[in-house]
BATORNU-298073 format. One line per 2 residues: number of its first residue (from 1); their letters; for each residue x, y, z of C-alpha. Coordinates in nm, 2 decimals. Example, Ala and Ser with C-alpha at 12.3 -4.5 7.8 and 13.67 -1.06 7.14 Angstrom:
BEGIN
1> AS> 1.23/-0.45/0.78  1.37/-0.11/0.71
//
This chain:
BEGIN
1> MR> -0.38/-2.94/7.71  -0.38/-3.22/7.46
3> FA> -0.75/-3.14/7.38  -0.65/-2.78/7.29
5> LL> -0.36/-2.89/7.09  -0.56/-3.14/6.85
7> AF> -0.80/-2.93/6.84  -0.56/-2.66/6.68
9> VL> -0.41/-2.91/6.47  -0.75/-2.99/6.33
11> IV> -0.85/-2.64/6.23  -0.50/-2.61/6.09
13> IG> -0.53/-2.89/5.88  -0.94/-2.78/5.80
15> AI> -0.81/-2.49/5.67  -0.56/-2.64/5.46
17> VG> -0.74/-2.85/5.33  -1.08/-2.54/5.23
19> AA> -0.76/-2.36/5.08  -0.67/-2.67/4.88
21> VL> -1.03/-2.74/4.78  -1.07/-2.34/4.71
23> IV> -0.77/-2.34/4.53  -0.86/-2.64/4.27
25> SL> -1.21/-2.49/4.22  -1.16/-2.18/4.14
27> GP> -0.95/-2.29/3.79  -0.64/-2.13/3.62
29> AP> -0.57/-1.78/3.73  -0.67/-1.45/3.54
31> LG> -0.40/-1.30/3.40  -0.57/-1.05/3.16
33> KA> -0.41/-1.24/2.87  -0.75/-1.22/2.70
35> LS> -0.85/-0.89/2.76  -1.07/-0.65/2.52
37> LS> -0.86/-0.34/2.51  -0.84/-0.02/2.29
39> TL> -0.78/0.00/1.92  -0.49/0.21/1.90
41> VV> -0.38/0.45/1.62  -0.03/0.57/1.66
43> DR> 0.20/0.81/1.48  0.53/0.71/1.31
45> DG> 0.70/0.77/1.70  0.43/0.61/1.87
47> RL> 0.28/0.97/1.95  -0.10/0.87/2.01
49> LR> -0.34/1.01/1.67  -0.68/0.82/1.77
51> PY> -0.79/0.56/2.06  -1.12/0.35/1.97
53> TN> -1.35/0.22/2.22  -1.29/-0.14/2.28
55> DE> -1.63/-0.40/2.24  -1.79/-0.30/2.50
57> GR> -1.78/0.09/2.46  -1.49/0.18/2.71
59> WR> -1.18/0.37/2.68  -0.95/0.11/2.82
61> LP> -0.56/0.20/2.70  -0.31/0.02/2.78
63> AT> -0.04/0.17/3.02  0.33/0.08/3.18
65> RA> 0.53/0.19/3.43  0.73/0.39/3.17
67> SV> 0.43/0.55/3.03  0.30/0.70/3.36
69> DP> 0.45/0.99/3.59  0.71/0.81/3.83
71> RF> 0.55/1.05/4.06  0.21/0.92/4.04
73> LA> 0.33/0.60/4.10  0.52/0.71/4.44
75> LL> 0.19/0.86/4.54  0.01/0.52/4.44
77> FA> 0.28/0.28/4.64  0.23/0.54/4.92
79> YE> -0.15/0.54/4.92  -0.26/0.15/4.81
81> DK> 0.03/-0.08/4.86  0.33/0.03/5.01
83> RF> 0.54/-0.33/5.04  0.42/-0.37/4.67
85> PT> 0.77/-0.46/4.56  0.84/-0.71/4.78
87> HH> 0.51/-0.91/4.91  0.39/-1.18/4.68
89> GV> 0.06/-1.08/4.64  -0.08/-1.03/5.05
91> DA> 0.06/-0.78/5.23  -0.01/-0.94/5.58
93> LA> 0.05/-0.65/5.80  -0.22/-0.42/5.56
95> LG> -0.44/-0.70/5.64  -0.43/-0.70/5.99
97> RA> -0.44/-0.35/6.04  -0.77/-0.35/5.85
99> FA> -0.93/-0.64/6.05  -0.82/-0.53/6.40
101> QF> -0.99/-0.18/6.27  -1.29/-0.36/6.18
103> IF> -1.30/-0.49/6.50  -1.24/-0.21/6.72
105> NG> -1.47/0.05/6.47  -1.74/-0.21/6.37
107> HP> -1.69/-0.07/6.05  -1.41/-0.07/5.80
109> VS> -1.19/0.22/5.81  -0.88/0.12/5.54
111> GG> -0.84/-0.17/5.27  -0.58/-0.39/5.33
113> ST> -0.57/-0.54/4.97  -0.30/-0.49/4.76
115> LT> -0.28/-0.36/4.39  -0.24/-0.76/4.30
117> MQ> -0.54/-0.85/4.47  -0.73/-0.57/4.36
119> VA> -0.63/-0.68/3.98  -0.75/-1.03/4.07
121> RL> -1.10/-0.79/4.18  -1.08/-0.60/3.85
123> LE> -1.02/-0.94/3.62  -1.26/-1.14/3.86
125> PR> -1.53/-0.92/3.96  -1.79/-1.01/4.22
127> ER> -1.92/-0.82/4.52  -1.74/-0.73/4.84
129> TF> -1.79/-1.04/5.05  -1.59/-1.21/5.32
131> GA> -1.58/-1.50/5.06  -1.44/-1.28/4.74
133> KL> -1.20/-1.16/4.95  -1.05/-1.46/5.00
135> RQ> -1.08/-1.57/4.63  -0.92/-1.28/4.60
137> IV> -0.62/-1.40/4.81  -0.57/-1.71/4.63
139> RA> -0.61/-1.52/4.31  -0.39/-1.29/4.39
141> IE> -0.09/-1.52/4.51  -0.17/-1.74/4.22
143> IE> -0.11/-1.42/4.02  0.22/-1.29/4.15
145> RA> 0.31/-1.64/4.07  0.28/-1.60/3.73
147> LS> 0.33/-1.26/3.63  0.62/-0.98/3.71
149> KD> 0.56/-0.73/3.93  0.57/-0.49/3.63
151> EI> 0.31/-0.74/3.45  0.08/-0.71/3.74
153> LA> 0.15/-0.32/3.73  0.07/-0.31/3.41
155> LY> -0.25/-0.49/3.45  -0.39/-0.24/3.78
157> LS> -0.31/0.11/3.53  -0.49/-0.06/3.24
159> LA> -0.78/-0.15/3.36  -0.81/0.05/3.76
161> PY> -1.19/0.23/3.70  -1.25/0.59/3.69
163> GG> -1.60/0.64/3.63  -1.86/0.67/3.31
165> NL> -1.66/0.39/3.05  -1.30/0.55/3.17
167> EG> -1.10/0.23/3.28  -0.71/0.28/3.34
169> VR> -0.47/0.56/3.43  -0.42/0.68/3.04
171> AA> -0.77/0.69/2.96  -0.87/0.91/3.26
173> SL> -0.54/1.13/3.18  -0.65/1.21/2.83
175> AY> -1.02/1.29/2.96  -0.96/1.49/3.25
177> FG> -0.65/1.69/3.14  -0.61/1.63/2.79
179> KE> -0.26/1.48/2.81  -0.08/1.15/2.84
181> PR> 0.00/1.04/3.18  0.37/1.09/3.12
183> RL> 0.40/1.38/3.29  0.15/1.49/3.58
185> SL> 0.12/1.79/3.83  0.14/1.66/4.20
187> AE> -0.23/1.76/4.25  -0.30/1.59/3.90
189> SA> -0.15/1.24/4.03  -0.30/1.28/4.36
191> LL> -0.66/1.31/4.21  -0.58/0.97/3.95
193> VA> -0.42/0.77/4.29  -0.79/0.88/4.49
195> LP> -1.04/0.81/4.19  -1.06/0.44/4.14
197> QS> -1.16/0.38/4.51  -1.49/0.50/4.43
199> PE> -1.49/0.65/4.08  -1.90/0.72/4.07
201> QR> -1.92/0.91/4.35  -1.58/1.09/4.28
203> RP> -1.61/1.17/3.93  -1.50/1.52/3.94
205> DR> -1.78/1.55/3.61  -2.06/1.49/3.85
207> SL> -1.93/1.54/4.23  -1.65/1.82/4.20
209> AA> -1.67/1.87/4.59  -1.65/1.47/4.66
211> AR> -1.35/1.45/4.37  -1.14/1.76/4.56
213> QA> -1.15/1.59/4.92  -1.06/1.24/4.80
215> RD> -0.78/1.43/4.66  -0.70/1.65/4.94
217> RV> -0.73/1.34/5.12  -0.43/1.16/4.91
219> LD> -0.22/1.49/4.96  -0.26/1.51/5.32
221> RV> -0.16/1.12/5.35  0.21/1.19/5.16
223> AA> 0.25/1.47/5.32  0.21/1.30/5.71
225> AG> 0.46/1.03/5.52  0.73/1.25/5.44
227> LV> 0.70/1.20/5.06  0.64/1.60/4.97
229> PA> 0.70/1.88/5.14  0.43/2.07/5.29
231> DE> 0.46/2.36/5.08  0.44/2.20/4.76
233> VA> 0.15/2.01/4.88  -0.02/2.31/4.96
235> RA> -0.01/2.46/4.60  -0.11/2.13/4.47
237> KL> -0.45/2.19/4.68  -0.47/2.52/4.51
239> EP> -0.49/2.33/4.17  -0.86/2.35/4.02
241> VP> -1.03/1.98/4.00  -1.15/1.95/3.59
243> QG> -1.53/2.01/3.59  -1.58/1.76/3.26
245> RK> -1.45/1.49/3.06  -1.22/1.66/2.74
247> PM> -1.24/1.48/2.42  -1.04/1.19/2.32
249> PI> -0.76/1.27/2.06  -0.85/1.23/1.68
251> LA> -0.60/1.34/1.48  -0.55/1.21/1.12
253> PH> -0.91/1.07/1.16  -0.97/0.95/0.82
255> AA> -0.65/0.74/0.80  -0.71/0.61/1.13
257> DA> -1.05/0.50/1.02  -0.89/0.35/0.73
259> VV> -0.63/0.17/0.87  -0.84/0.01/1.14
261> AA> -1.12/-0.11/0.89  -0.88/-0.26/0.69
263> AP> -0.73/-0.47/1.00  -0.96/-0.48/1.25
265> GR> -0.84/-0.77/1.46  -0.51/-0.54/1.53
267> SL> -0.54/-0.38/1.86  -0.25/-0.12/1.74
269> HR> -0.17/0.04/1.42  0.15/0.21/1.35
271> LT> 0.15/0.50/1.08  0.41/0.67/0.92
273> ID> 0.23/1.02/0.98  0.42/1.24/1.19
275> AP> 0.14/1.34/1.47  0.30/1.80/1.53
277> LQ> 0.24/1.83/1.17  -0.06/1.63/1.13
279> KS> -0.22/1.88/1.41  -0.05/2.19/1.23
281> LE> -0.21/2.12/0.91  -0.56/2.03/1.08
283> EL> -0.58/2.37/1.22  -0.49/2.56/0.88
285> AR> -0.75/2.37/0.71  -0.99/2.46/0.92
287> ER> -0.90/2.85/0.95  -0.82/2.85/0.56
289> AR> -1.18/2.67/0.50  -1.38/2.87/0.75
291> AL> -1.23/3.22/0.55  -1.27/3.11/0.23
293> GP> -1.65/3.05/0.31  -1.94/2.81/0.38
295> EL> -1.92/2.47/0.32  -1.63/2.46/0.16
297> SV> -1.36/2.19/0.27  -1.00/2.17/0.23
299> AI> -0.76/1.88/0.15  -0.41/1.79/0.19
301> LV> -0.13/1.56/0.20  0.26/1.53/0.26
303> VD> 0.48/1.23/0.15  0.83/1.23/0.20
305> NA> 1.02/1.17/-0.19  1.24/0.93/-0.10
307> TG> 1.04/0.66/0.06  0.67/0.73/-0.04
309> EV> 0.59/0.78/0.30  0.29/0.95/0.43
311> LA> 0.36/1.25/0.66  0.02/1.40/0.72
313> RV> -0.29/1.39/0.53  -0.59/1.56/0.59
315> GS> -0.93/1.46/0.46  -1.13/1.71/0.52
317> AD> -1.15/2.06/0.70  -1.31/1.99/0.97
319> YF> -1.37/1.57/1.08  -1.71/1.68/1.27
321> DA> -1.86/1.95/1.04  -2.15/1.81/0.88
323> AR> -2.23/2.10/0.65  -1.85/2.05/0.52
325> AG> -1.89/1.69/0.50  -1.58/1.66/0.74
327> QV> -1.59/1.26/0.70  -1.55/1.24/0.35
329> DM> -1.17/1.17/0.25  -1.09/1.41/-0.02
331> TQ> -0.77/1.28/-0.06  -0.96/0.98/-0.18
333> AV> -1.20/1.18/-0.35  -1.22/1.13/-0.76
335> RS> -1.24/1.54/-0.91  -1.13/1.74/-1.21
337> PG> -0.77/1.80/-1.19  -0.77/2.14/-1.39
339> ST> -0.46/2.18/-1.51  -0.22/1.96/-1.28
341> LK> -0.19/1.71/-1.56  -0.01/1.93/-1.79
343> PF> 0.30/1.94/-1.63  0.30/1.55/-1.73
345> IY> 0.16/1.63/-2.09  0.51/1.86/-2.16
347> GL> 0.73/1.61/-1.98  0.65/1.29/-2.21
349> GF> 0.69/1.57/-2.46  1.04/1.63/-2.34
351> ED> 1.10/1.24/-2.33  0.98/1.20/-2.71
353> GL> 1.24/1.48/-2.88  0.91/1.68/-2.94
355> IH> 1.01/1.99/-2.77  1.25/2.15/-2.52
357> PE> 1.19/2.42/-2.25  1.34/2.67/-2.48
359> TL> 1.17/2.53/-2.81  0.87/2.82/-2.96
361> IE> 0.53/2.65/-2.95  0.18/2.89/-3.10
363> DR> -0.07/3.00/-2.84  -0.34/3.05/-3.14
365> PV> -0.71/2.92/-3.23  -0.72/2.56/-3.36
367> RY> -0.95/2.33/-3.45  -0.93/1.95/-3.39
369> GG> -1.23/1.76/-3.52  -1.51/1.98/-3.28
371> YV> -1.28/2.03/-3.02  -1.13/2.37/-2.99
373> PE> -0.97/2.46/-2.67  -0.91/2.81/-2.54
375> NF> -0.72/2.92/-2.23  -0.88/3.03/-1.90
377> DL> -0.87/3.38/-1.96  -1.02/3.39/-2.35
379> TF> -0.68/3.53/-2.52  -0.41/3.41/-2.68
381> QG> -0.07/3.53/-2.57  0.10/3.44/-3.00
383> TV> 0.45/3.29/-3.00  0.55/3.13/-2.70
385> TV> 0.85/2.91/-2.58  0.75/2.58/-2.42
387> RR> 0.87/2.76/-2.08  0.63/3.02/-2.07
389> AL> 0.37/2.80/-2.20  0.38/2.59/-1.90
391> LL> 0.44/2.87/-1.65  0.10/3.06/-1.81
393> SL> -0.06/2.76/-1.80  -0.18/2.79/-2.20
395> NV> -0.43/2.52/-2.28  -0.36/2.54/-2.63
397> PA> 0.02/2.45/-2.67  -0.10/2.16/-2.38
399> VA> -0.36/2.04/-2.61  -0.12/2.04/-2.90
401> IL> 0.15/1.84/-2.76  -0.09/1.61/-2.62
403> DK> -0.20/1.52/-3.01  0.15/1.47/-3.09
405> VG> 0.25/1.23/-2.75  -0.11/1.05/-2.76
407> AS> -0.39/1.05/-2.54  -0.40/0.64/-2.49
409> RF> -0.02/0.65/-2.43  -0.04/0.96/-2.19
411> TA> -0.33/0.78/-2.00  -0.16/0.43/-2.01
413> RL> 0.13/0.60/-1.90  0.02/0.80/-1.58
415> GQ> -0.15/0.47/-1.49  0.17/0.23/-1.48
417> AG> 0.34/0.53/-1.21  0.01/0.52/-1.03
419> GS> -0.18/0.79/-1.12  -0.51/0.67/-1.24
421> LV> -0.71/0.85/-1.44  -1.11/0.81/-1.44
423> LP> -1.28/0.87/-1.76  -1.64/0.98/-1.81
425> KG> -1.84/0.62/-1.87  -1.81/0.46/-2.20
427> EA> -1.54/0.75/-2.34  -1.22/0.70/-2.46
429> PG> -0.90/0.89/-2.34  -0.89/1.24/-2.55
431> LA> -0.75/1.57/-2.55  -1.00/1.74/-2.32
433> MG> -0.85/1.53/-2.04  -0.54/1.74/-2.05
435> LG> -0.78/2.07/-1.93  -0.91/1.86/-1.66
437> GV> -1.20/1.64/-1.87  -1.13/1.34/-1.72
439> GV> -1.11/1.26/-1.28  -0.83/1.21/-1.03
441> KL> -0.75/1.13/-0.68  -0.52/1.34/-0.48
443> VD> -0.36/1.07/-0.36  -0.27/1.00/-0.69
445> LV> -0.17/1.35/-0.82  0.09/1.41/-0.57
447> TL> 0.20/1.02/-0.60  0.31/1.14/-1.00
449> YS> 0.44/1.49/-0.88  0.67/1.31/-0.62
451> GL> 0.81/1.07/-0.96  0.89/1.47/-1.08
453> AR> 1.14/1.49/-0.77  1.25/1.20/-0.80
455> LG> 1.34/1.22/-1.14  1.12/1.05/-1.34
457> TT> 1.01/0.73/-1.14  0.68/0.72/-0.87
459> TP> 0.67/0.49/-0.54  0.32/0.39/-0.38
461> LT> 0.24/0.60/-0.15  0.23/0.40/0.23
463> ER> 0.05/0.53/0.54  0.18/0.19/0.75
465> LA> 0.50/0.10/0.94  0.50/-0.23/0.91
467> GE> 0.87/-0.30/0.79  0.79/-0.48/0.51
469> NA> 0.98/-0.41/0.17  0.84/-0.15/-0.03
471> PG> 0.75/-0.24/-0.38  1.03/-0.10/-0.66
473> PN> 0.98/0.21/-0.86  0.75/0.25/-1.13
475> RL> 0.83/0.42/-1.48  0.69/0.74/-1.50
477> ME> 0.95/0.94/-1.76  1.33/0.99/-1.85
479> PV> 1.52/1.19/-1.57  1.60/1.47/-1.84
481> AA> 1.25/1.51/-1.89  1.17/1.52/-1.55
483> WY> 1.44/1.76/-1.47  1.30/1.98/-1.75
485> VG> 0.99/1.99/-1.59  1.12/2.05/-1.22
487> NV> 1.32/2.32/-1.35  1.06/2.51/-1.54
489> LL> 0.77/2.46/-1.22  1.03/2.63/-0.98
491> GT> 1.00/2.97/-1.18  0.63/3.00/-1.15
493> PP> 0.52/3.29/-0.95  0.49/3.25/-0.60
495> PE> 0.14/3.37/-0.43  0.17/3.69/-0.27
497> NA> 0.44/3.74/0.03  0.57/3.40/-0.05
499> AG> 0.95/3.34/-0.19  1.00/3.23/-0.53
501> GR> 1.22/3.00/-0.67  1.24/2.75/-0.38
503> IA> 0.96/2.52/-0.46  0.86/2.36/-0.81
505> FK> 0.46/2.41/-0.79  0.14/2.39/-1.07
507> TG> -0.19/2.49/-0.99  -0.54/2.40/-1.16
509> TS> -0.86/2.50/-1.17  -1.19/2.29/-1.27
511> YG> -1.43/2.34/-1.52  -1.72/2.56/-1.33
513> YR> -1.53/2.64/-1.05  -1.56/2.32/-0.88
515> DA> -1.18/2.24/-0.76  -0.89/2.45/-0.71
517> WS> -0.56/2.25/-0.67  -0.18/2.30/-0.58
519> VG> 0.07/2.05/-0.59  0.47/2.13/-0.58
521> FD> 0.73/1.93/-0.48  1.13/2.02/-0.32
523> GR> 1.40/1.76/-0.28  1.23/1.64/0.06
525> IT> 0.85/1.67/0.02  0.57/1.68/-0.21
527> IG> 0.23/1.83/-0.12  -0.06/1.84/-0.27
529> VW> -0.38/2.05/-0.18  -0.73/2.06/-0.28
531> VG> -1.02/2.33/-0.19  -1.37/2.29/-0.34
533> RP> -1.73/2.19/-0.16  -1.73/1.77/-0.14
535> DG> -2.10/1.78/-0.30  -1.93/1.90/-0.63
537> AP> -2.13/2.21/-0.67  -1.95/2.53/-0.83
539> VP> -1.82/2.79/-0.61  -1.75/3.10/-0.86
541> GL> -1.43/3.28/-0.83  -1.28/2.96/-0.68
543> VG> -0.94/2.92/-0.87  -0.62/2.72/-0.77
545> RA> -0.39/3.03/-0.79  -0.58/3.23/-0.50
547> AA> -0.74/2.95/-0.33  -0.49/2.68/-0.28
549> AP> -0.13/2.81/-0.37  -0.13/3.03/-0.02
551> IL> -0.25/2.72/0.19  0.02/2.49/-0.03
553> FD> 0.32/2.74/0.04  0.17/2.79/0.45
555> TF> 0.23/2.41/0.41  0.57/2.41/0.30
557> AR> 0.66/2.64/0.63  0.50/2.46/0.83
559> TG> 0.68/2.18/0.84  0.98/2.35/1.04
561> KL> 1.27/2.35/0.73  1.39/2.53/0.45
563> PA> 1.26/2.38/0.09  1.54/2.11/0.03
565> PL> 1.73/2.18/-0.34  1.58/1.97/-0.64
567> PA> 1.77/1.70/-0.78  2.12/1.80/-1.01
569> RP> 2.09/1.82/-1.33  2.13/1.52/-1.47
571> KD> 2.44/1.55/-1.72  2.25/1.44/-2.06
573> AL> 2.01/1.75/-2.01  2.04/2.03/-2.28
575> VA> 2.04/2.38/-2.12  2.04/2.63/-2.42
577> AT> 1.88/2.90/-2.56  1.61/2.89/-2.86
579> AK> 1.87/2.93/-3.10  2.12/2.69/-2.98
581> LP> 1.88/2.43/-3.05  1.89/2.16/-3.35
583> PP> 1.68/2.31/-3.56  1.37/2.06/-3.56
585> LQ> 1.37/2.16/-3.17  1.36/2.54/-3.21
587> RF> 0.98/2.57/-3.32  0.76/2.31/-3.24
589> RP> 0.54/2.22/-3.55  0.17/2.06/-3.43
591> GR> 0.05/1.71/-3.64  -0.09/1.78/-3.97
593> LP> -0.42/1.87/-4.08  -0.66/1.61/-4.24
595> GE> -0.58/1.54/-4.58  -0.26/1.74/-4.59
597> DS> 0.03/1.51/-4.78  0.23/1.36/-4.46
599> GP> 0.43/1.12/-4.73  0.61/0.83/-4.56
601> QL> 0.62/0.82/-4.22  0.91/0.87/-4.00
603> RI> 1.03/0.52/-3.87  1.31/0.39/-3.62
605> MF> 1.34/0.05/-3.82  1.66/-0.09/-3.62
607> PP> 1.66/-0.11/-3.32  1.32/-0.19/-3.27
609> NG> 1.19/-0.06/-2.93  1.25/-0.27/-2.61
611> AR> 1.57/-0.45/-2.80  1.86/-0.57/-2.58
613> LE> 2.18/-0.54/-2.79  2.52/-0.66/-2.74
615> LA> 2.79/-0.48/-2.74  3.13/-0.52/-2.91
617> SG> 3.44/-0.40/-2.76  3.67/-0.17/-3.06
619> EG> 4.02/-0.02/-2.97  4.12/0.05/-2.66
621> GR> 3.81/-0.17/-2.49  3.58/0.08/-2.61
623> PE> 3.25/0.00/-2.71  3.23/0.02/-3.10
625> PV> 2.95/0.26/-3.28  2.54/0.13/-3.30
627> AL> 2.38/0.12/-3.61  2.05/0.34/-3.57
629> KI> 1.85/0.28/-3.92  1.60/0.53/-4.04
631> TG> 1.30/0.53/-4.31  1.04/0.78/-4.41
633> GS> 1.07/1.15/-4.29  1.15/1.43/-4.52
635> GP> 1.42/1.68/-4.49  1.73/1.69/-4.31
637> LT> 1.70/1.47/-3.96  1.80/1.54/-3.64
639> VL> 1.93/1.26/-3.40  1.94/1.27/-2.97
641> VN> 2.07/1.02/-2.81  1.94/1.05/-2.48
643> GL> 1.82/1.41/-2.53  2.15/1.50/-2.69
645> PQ> 2.16/1.60/-3.10  2.36/1.39/-3.28
647> TA> 2.58/1.47/-3.61  2.38/1.30/-3.90
649> AA> 2.49/1.33/-4.27  2.21/1.52/-4.50
651> GR> 2.05/1.21/-4.66  2.20/0.94/-4.46
653> RT> 1.89/0.67/-4.36  2.16/0.46/-4.13
655> VF> 2.32/0.68/-3.85  2.60/0.52/-3.62
657> FA> 2.67/0.68/-3.27  2.91/0.59/-2.99
659> PD> 2.74/0.43/-2.67  2.92/0.57/-2.29
661> GP> 2.89/0.21/-2.22  2.62/-0.05/-2.07
663> GF> 2.25/0.10/-1.97  1.94/0.20/-2.12
665> VR> 1.96/0.45/-2.39  1.65/0.63/-2.55
667> LT> 1.70/0.72/-2.93  1.49/1.02/-3.08
669> VI> 1.48/1.11/-3.48  1.30/1.40/-3.57
671> DE> 1.28/1.58/-3.94  1.19/1.90/-4.06
673> NG> 0.85/1.91/-4.01  0.91/1.79/-3.65
675> AS> 0.76/1.44/-3.71  0.93/1.19/-3.47
677> DS> 0.99/0.87/-3.34  1.16/0.77/-3.03
679> VM> 1.26/0.39/-2.88  1.44/0.27/-2.59
681> VR> 1.70/0.01/-2.63  1.93/-0.18/-2.39
683> LQ> 2.28/-0.20/-2.40  2.49/-0.46/-2.30
//
């Protein structure tokens, strides 16, 4: 008796010492901290846009309890680990049952591994031996001490093998069912519970019968346990098992590629894109490109006016269509803008006091040295209003205004506002740029048009939800000028079967029918559309109004919201018929021909441009009048303060105006020949 007791004590001591030695020899427990997970790109609400395989070429998407259907978890616990919430890594009852079945049957009948032990095996893969099982037991206890139950469950949900390069329930659900595992049917849940036990033998895409049998065994087990009614189990068994794998989600592929390339070390990238809108517009681009013809592509960009956030970015008609160069991001390609820059020419003309929407302007043949602009239809309209000239996209009036504004100044202003213009190598800014003789990206064009919607300021576009402070706005033009442009473009005739007067938009067609454009805005968003061949080849008959404008209006419709009203008219905006305008604004006078006597140049001598003036208080606390000193010019002068005409005595070269108070003021003077000068000053 004493000998037996001594032997038992020695066995227990040996077991304890052996376990201690084993624990020390194993080193620190693996906790999954250095796991190589798939890089994920998600939309503004966390919806998956595009996953990427990890460094090992595996689809290993992270999953948690919250991201999985509760019914799947109920089946998982019932089938794999009934006492998962209460045990400490090892289920002694399950191990004892498995050992007894092995002794009685001579081969394994059921497993005794808990989910925690399976996690230990997945973190430290070993061949299935008795020693490996002991190692799993030790590791499971260590893992339970270090991690919470939800953290352990998340590791299992992310690492469980599902055949091939699929790991984790999320990757499997996307591959086999084409959806996230948040909402699974009973049959789908049972299949995902069954596959990890023999993932290669039960792969639905290779062994449909084995997958079905394994799924049905899980269903039978939960039915026997009373977790699911028998009739529901019977219906679940009738559901087909997927016969192959579905492609992983790939929304906004160009945007996803760009952010991953910019920050390759990050595992999660959150974009401002709205996934449902993105999906709808990718389908729209694909449909329209196929209808327009072979090798044509379509690009669409949607931005929020207030924040500059990109809500949708379709870089091509089909990312995987090599014939359409689908992997080329046409939102970033430099292309000829056609007539889409004209609104900004007119905008600077409005700002400088050269024109008003109701100013009369000539559309007649004219020559600028060796440059002779012509209209698209090779005809001329004669005398028209500026409003009509812009609505008809007439070339001659636009070039005449650009000549007065200055091509270099025009280029610089658009550049500082975020619209970089790419000139042909070795060329300086010239008049042809107003008709498309320059390069621009769709992203830059949309930035500029959103500035019109913002009444003259642009904000840099952003695609990443980073929570960083956005850069300050950039000046495009004065609010009154931007409002004039938007008010004119609101009258552009819409495409067939579309409602007009709600969207301010402009179309453009590049030389040789290589690019078709349409860019428009309402009070909420700005949308840009490009259509053409990525290789730059001409497409006869491809024009912006017929090819791009219908896509623009369909894009607005697919946002799911009615067009929002444009900003209200600024108080300084002058609304008047042509005859009621100040005389110099009634008719635009182009620059004089070379050799014509021009007389002294019209200049504002005081205050200088950019000056800061201290206001003096007069009677009643109102600011005293400010002097405006003018030199040069001919005939009677018209003085505009923030676009509004002021009374000026004939022949006087010093004019006083009463300011409203502190702030920025635009002062413009125009003589009888249309010559003008303008300065911006700050009153304080």
